[in-house]
C-alpha positions in Angstrom: -19.2 24.6 -37.4 -20.9 21.8 -35.5 -22.7 20.8 -38.6 -19.5 20.6 -40.6 -17.9 18.3 -38.0 -21.0 16.1 -37.9 -20.8 15.8 -41.7 -17.1 14.8 -41.5 -17.9 12.2 -38.8 -20.8 10.7 -40.7 -18.6 10.5 -43.8 -15.9 8.5 -41.9 -18.5 6.3 -40.3 -19.8 5.3 -43.7 -16.3 4.7 -45.1 -15.0 2.5 -42.4 -16.3 -1.1 -41.8 -18.1 -1.6 -38.5 -15.8 -4.6 -37.9 -12.7 -2.4 -37.9 -14.3 0.7 -36.4 -13.4 0.9 -32.7 -16.4 0.7 -30.4 -15.2 3.9 -28.9 -16.8 5.8 -31.8 -20.2 4.8 -30.6 -19.8 4.7 -26.8 -18.1 7.6 -25.0 -16.4 6.8 -21.7 -17.6 8.8 -18.8 -14.2 10.4 -18.2 -14.5 12.4 -21.5 -15.7 15.9 -21.2 -19.3 16.5 -22.1 -18.0 19.4 -24.3 -19.2 18.7 -27.9 -15.9 19.9 -29.3 -13.9 17.3 -27.3 -16.3 14.5 -28.4 -16.0 15.6 -32.1 -12.2 15.8 -31.9 -12.1 12.3 -30.3 -14.5 10.9 -33.0 -12.3 12.3 -35.8 -9.1 11.0 -34.4 -10.7 7.6 -33.9 -12.0 7.6 -37.4 -8.5 8.3 -38.8 -7.2 5.4 -36.7 -9.9 3.1 -38.0 -9.1 4.1 -41.5 -5.4 3.4 -40.8 -6.3 -0.1 -39.6 -8.3 -0.7 -42.7 -5.4 0.4 -45.0 -3.1 -1.8 -43.0 -5.4 -4.8 -43.4 -5.5 -4.2 -47.1 -1.7 -4.0 -47.3 -1.3 -7.3 -45.3 -3.7 -9.0 -47.7 -1.6 -7.7 -50.6 1.6 -9.2 -49.0 -0.2 -12.5 -48.5 -1.1 -12.6 -52.2 2.5 -11.8 -53.1 3.8 -14.6 -50.9 1.4 -17.0 -52.6 2.7 -16.0 -56.0 6.3 -16.5 -54.9 5.4 -20.0 -53.6 3.7 -20.9 -56.8 6.8 -19.7 -58.8 9.1 -21.8 -56.6 6.9 -24.9 -57.1 6.9 -24.4 -60.9 10.7 -24.1 -61.0 11.1 -27.2 -58.8 8.7 -29.1 -61.0 10.7 -28.2 -64.1 13.8 -29.7 -62.5 12.2 -32.7 -60.8 10.0 -34.0 -63.7 12.9 -34.7 -66.2 15.0 -36.3 -63.4 12.1 -38.6 -62.5 11.5 -39.4 -66.2 15.2 -40.4 -66.7 15.0 -42.5 -63.6 11.9 -44.4 -64.8 13.4 -44.9 -68.3 16.7 -46.2 -66.9 14.8 -48.6 -64.6 12.9 -50.0 -67.6 16.1 -50.6 -69.6 17.8 -52.2 -66.5 14.9 -54.7 -66.5 15.9 -55.7 -70.0 19.6 -56.1 -68.9 18.5 -58.2 -65.9 16.4 -60.6 -68.0 19.3 -60.9 -70.5 22.0 -61.5 -67.9 21.2 -65.2 -67.5 21.4 -65.7 -71.3 24.7 -63.9 -71.4 26.1 -66.4 -68.8 24.8 -69.4 -70.7 26.3 -68.1 -74.0 29.7 -67.6 -72.3 29.6 -71.2 -71.0 28.6 -72.5 -74.4 31.5 -70.6 -76.1 34.0 -71.8 -73.5 33.0 -75.4 -74.1 32.5 -75.4 -77.8 34.8 -72.6 -79.1 31.9 -70.9 -80.9 28.7 -68.9 -80.2 25.3 -70.6 -80.1 23.1 -69.9 -83.1 19.9 -69.2 -81.1 17.9 -69.5 -77.9 17.0 -73.1 -78.7 20.6 -74.3 -78.9 21.1 -73.2 -75.3 17.9 -74.9 -74.3 16.3 -71.6 -73.5 12.7 -70.5 -74.2 11.7 -68.6 -77.4 12.5 -64.9 -77.7 8.9 -63.9 -77.1 8.8 -65.9 -73.8 11.1 -63.3 -72.2 8.5 -60.7 -71.3 8.5 -58.1 -68.6 6.7 -54.8 -67.9 8.7 -53.1 -70.7 10.4 -56.1 -72.5 8.8 -57.8 -75.6 11.4 -60.3 -76.4 15.1 -61.4 -76.0 16.7 -63.1 -79.0 20.2 -64.7 -79.1 21.9 -64.9 -82.5 25.6 -65.9 -82.2 27.5 -63.4 -80.1 24.6 -60.9 -80.2 21.7 -60.7 -77.7 18.9 -58.3 -78.8 16.5 -57.0 -76.1 13.4 -55.6 -77.8 11.2 -53.3 -75.7 7.5 -52.6 -76.0 5.9 -49.2 -76.6 5.7 -48.6 -72.8 9.3 -47.6 -72.7 9.2 -44.3 -74.6 5.9 -44.1 -76.5 7.7 -45.6 -79.6 6.0 -48.4 -81.4 6.7 -52.0 -80.4 10.2 -53.1 -81.5 11.5 -49.6 -82.2 13.6 -49.5 -79.0 16.3 -52.1 -78.6 19.3 -52.9 -76.5 22.0 -54.8 -78.3 24.6 -56.9 -76.3 27.6 -58.1 -78.2 30.1 -60.6 -76.8 33.8 -60.0 -77.6 36.6 -62.5 -76.8 39.7 -60.7 -75.7 43.3 -62.0 -76.0 43.2 -63.5 -72.5 40.2 -65.6 -73.5 37.8 -63.5 -71.4 34.5 -62.4 -72.8 33.6 -58.8 -72.6 30.1 -57.6 -73.5 29.5 -54.3 -75.3 26.1 -52.8 -75.4 24.4 -50.1 -77.4 20.9 -48.8 -77.7 18.7 -48.1 -80.6 16.4 -45.2 -79.9 17.8 -45.0 -76.4 19.5 -42.0 -75.0 23.1 -42.4 -73.9 22.1 -41.1 -70.4 19.4 -43.8 -70.1 21.8 -46.7 -70.6 22.8 -48.8 -67.6 26.2 -48.0 -66.0 27.5 -51.4 -67.2 27.0 -50.2 -70.8 29.1 -47.2 -70.2 32.2 -48.9 -68.8 
């Protein structure tokens, strides 16, 4: 019988890591009975406890992995939402740059129409630089032809080739004599147009 218990104890000692195994398996306190049966019972119960700790540690490691997977899933979902919003913001900012550069030309064209009763033929009539002189981070040129101002963007705006993306501003004289500008985009999403184009 003693040999059987020793075999069981040796088996548990081999299965359980020395880091998890309580030191009590190796050192017996003095208050324990010197009876071999008591020592063996104590060793077996300690071995079961050590095995329980090992299983618990493995379970905790599993939960940690599960938590990591959940966090990664949340980050992926947030990226799917945030990236398109950021792209739209950048695109709108580039188009707004074109509107800002064209705003001074709009004002000059309005003054010219008020004084002369007709629209200027081109940039030169207003004493403005050539169309290609109006360059920005995303703008290639701004050309005035009569009541129409054409803002042409470079390939930075959407990956389209130069000149493929344009913002067209058209001046309209209403009954009261006021001039209202209408704008439309070529190869520009409606959602990317500045708010002034949507009013």
